C-alpha distance (Angstrom), angle and dihedral (degrees) to the residues before:
residue distance angle dihedral
M1 . . .
A2 3.86 . .
E3 3.87 90.7 .
L4 3.86 89.7 51.6
A5 3.79 90.9 46.6
L6 3.84 92.3 51.5
V7 3.89 91.5 46.9
L8 3.83 92.7 49.2
Y9 3.76 91.9 45.5
G10 3.77 93.1 49.2
V11 3.87 90.4 48.5
Y12 3.78 91.9 46.6
L13 3.80 93.2 51.8
G14 3.71 90.6 44.1
L15 3.78 95.5 51.0
A16 3.77 103.5 32.4
F17 3.85 96.4 43.8
G18 3.81 111.1 12.2
L19 3.84 102.1 40.0
R20 3.82 93.0 32.7
S21 3.93 90.7 54.0
W22 3.87 90.3 46.1
L23 3.80 91.0 52.0
Q24 3.74 92.3 46.0
K25 3.86 90.8 51.6
R26 3.81 90.4 52.0
R27 3.80 92.0 48.0
T28 3.80 102.7 42.1
G29 3.84 108.6 10.8
S30 3.79 90.2 -109.5
T31 3.80 131.2 87.1
G32 3.81 89.2 -141.6
F33 3.67 90.6 -127.7
H34 3.93 110.1 130.8
G35 3.87 98.0 167.3
I36 3.60 128.1 -142.3
S37 3.73 117.0 -20.7
G38 3.86 132.6 -156.8
R39 3.78 131.7 54.8
L40 3.74 114.8 -45.2
G41 3.81 111.0 -92.6
R42 3.79 90.6 -18.5
S43 3.77 110.3 79.3
P44 3.83 137.5 59.0
E45 3.84 87.5 -126.2
W46 3.75 90.2 60.8
L47 3.80 93.1 44.0
G48 3.84 90.2 51.4
G49 3.74 92.5 54.5
V50 3.84 94.0 45.5
L51 3.83 90.4 49.8
F52 3.78 91.1 51.6
V53 3.78 91.0 55.0
V54 3.87 90.8 45.1
A55 3.86 88.8 50.0
L56 3.82 92.9 53.8
A57 3.87 89.7 46.9
L58 3.74 92.7 50.6
G59 3.76 92.1 47.9
F60 3.80 93.9 51.3
A61 3.86 91.6 42.1
A62 3.85 94.0 54.3
P63 3.84 98.5 73.8
I64 3.89 91.0 40.5
L65 3.72 91.5 53.0
D66 3.74 89.9 46.3
L67 3.85 93.2 52.5
A68 3.72 89.7 46.7
E69 3.77 88.2 53.3
I70 3.82 90.4 -126.7
L71 3.91 95.5 122.3
D72 3.74 124.6 34.4
P73 3.87 122.1 -148.2
V74 3.80 118.0 -99.7
P75 3.85 101.7 -98.9
A76 3.84 95.7 -134.7
L77 3.97 90.0 59.2
D78 3.73 97.7 37.0
G79 3.82 102.6 101.0
D80 3.85 144.6 95.3
L81 3.79 93.2 -97.4
A82 3.76 95.5 53.8
Q83 3.85 90.9 44.3
G84 3.83 91.1 49.5
V85 3.81 90.5 51.5
G86 3.81 87.9 46.3
V87 3.85 92.4 54.5
V88 3.74 92.7 49.5
L89 3.80 95.5 47.5
A90 3.86 93.0 44.4
F91 3.80 94.6 52.4
V92 3.81 94.0 40.9
G93 3.93 92.3 46.4
I94 3.80 91.4 48.9
D95 3.82 92.5 49.4
L96 3.79 91.0 47.5
T97 3.77 93.1 46.9
L98 3.80 92.2 53.0
Y99 3.81 91.2 44.8
A100 3.75 94.8 52.7
Q101 3.71 91.2 47.6
V102 3.71 91.2 54.2
A103 3.83 90.5 48.2
M104 3.83 89.2 53.4
G105 3.78 90.1 58.6
T106 3.78 116.7 178.5
A107 3.80 91.5 -10.4
W108 3.78 88.8 74.1
R109 3.88 112.6 121.4
I110 3.81 140.1 162.7
G111 3.76 104.7 -139.8
V112 3.72 130.8 -8.7
D113 3.80 134.5 -75.6
E114 3.75 107.3 -165.0
N115 3.75 91.9 -158.1
E116 3.80 92.7 54.1
R117 3.85 125.1 86.9
T118 3.77 117.0 -155.8
T119 3.82 131.2 -177.7
L120 3.89 115.4 -85.7
V121 3.84 104.1 -121.0
T122 3.80 112.5 -153.7
N123 3.79 102.7 151.8
G124 3.74 134.5 87.0
P125 3.87 111.4 13.9
F126 3.91 87.2 -7.9
A127 3.80 86.3 69.9
V128 3.85 89.3 60.5
V129 3.87 99.3 42.2
R130 3.81 130.8 2.4
N131 3.90 92.6 -131.8
P132 3.71 105.6 36.6
I133 3.90 94.2 154.9
F134 3.82 90.1 53.8
A135 3.78 90.4 42.3
A136 3.80 89.6 55.1
M137 3.80 95.5 45.5
L138 3.83 91.2 61.6
P139 3.83 97.0 60.9
T140 3.83 86.6 41.8
A141 3.76 90.8 56.9
I142 3.84 93.7 43.1
G143 3.81 91.9 49.2
L144 3.81 93.4 48.7
A145 3.88 88.9 46.7
L146 3.78 90.3 53.2
L147 3.84 91.1 52.7
V148 3.78 88.5 56.7
P149 3.81 104.9 20.0
N150 3.78 99.7 -173.6
V151 3.75 126.5 132.6
A152 3.82 91.3 -94.7
G153 3.78 95.8 54.4
L154 3.81 95.3 43.1
A155 3.83 90.5 48.8
G156 3.73 91.3 48.0
A157 3.86 90.9 56.8
V158 3.87 92.0 48.2
V159 3.95 91.9 45.8
L160 3.83 88.0 48.6
F161 3.84 92.1 55.2
V162 3.81 91.9 49.5
A163 3.81 91.9 45.9
L164 3.86 91.4 51.4
E165 3.66 92.3 48.5
L166 3.69 93.8 52.1
Q167 3.83 94.1 43.4
T168 3.82 91.7 49.5
R169 3.74 98.3 42.5
V170 3.84 104.3 39.0
V171 3.82 102.1 23.7
E172 3.78 115.2 28.6
E173 3.81 104.5 28.3
P174 3.77 93.9 51.1
Y175 3.74 90.5 45.0
L176 3.75 91.7 49.6
L177 3.84 94.5 47.6
T178 3.78 89.9 51.2
T179 3.75 93.8 46.1
H180 3.79 101.1 40.6
G181 3.74 101.8 23.3
A182 3.76 115.6 -176.6
A183 3.84 93.1 6.9
Y184 3.75 92.7 62.4
R185 3.84 93.5 36.9
D186 3.87 89.7 56.4
Y187 3.73 91.9 43.9
A188 3.86 92.4 48.4
A189 3.81 89.4 51.5
R190 3.72 91.5 58.3
V191 3.65 104.7 39.3
G192 3.93 129.9 55.1
R193 3.89 122.1 -119.8
F194 3.80 102.0 -122.1
L195 3.85 102.1 -14.8
P196 3.86 126.7 40.9
R197 3.88 113.4 -82.3
I198 3.79 90.8 -7.2
G199 3.80 119.4 112.6
R200 3.82 95.9 15.4
L201 3.89 113.8 163.5
A202 3.69 121.9 -116.0
G203 3.79 110.8 -91.1
R204 3.69 144.4 92.4
G205 3.78 107.0 -13.6
G206 3.85 92.8 -7.3
A207 3.70 139.9 103.5
M208 3.80 135.2 -162.2
């Protein structure tokens, strides 16, 4: 399964980041990549960005380390059932990630430019959860980790979760509240963060 995981991870990175950035460049003149925000080594924004990169690196390294026989799978997760679940989660997660990116249109970005104002997208998958791309990345990472359940892959999934929580809570939500004001506040009061109705912001009709 390590070969499949490596191929899927390569395809995922190529489509979700490489191809998407290229399409964004053609449509808007910008790749949409704003890099890591925050003060170097001294802010949660910077930490979230660094952890995101670390998570991707760990996930990509996991099948390579398995093929090189450097890391063995965790015995409790090394079986047909876990790998079957991993395949399903990986394919579903990749499809949902790409679908959410398409739904975001030209508002798609990696990172935040505080001087830039993008459209507030609230339709399609964004009517179900506020962060459908991040929400889809998590099952993708878990699925790929289950295909190669060594320490690197499992750590990558955990680090990704922490990175997405930081990126969402301390970078994107404050930016969207500042940029879109009441429109985002009302939207966030209705729609959950990563799961439907869970993680809504306090406001009219919403709860923490």
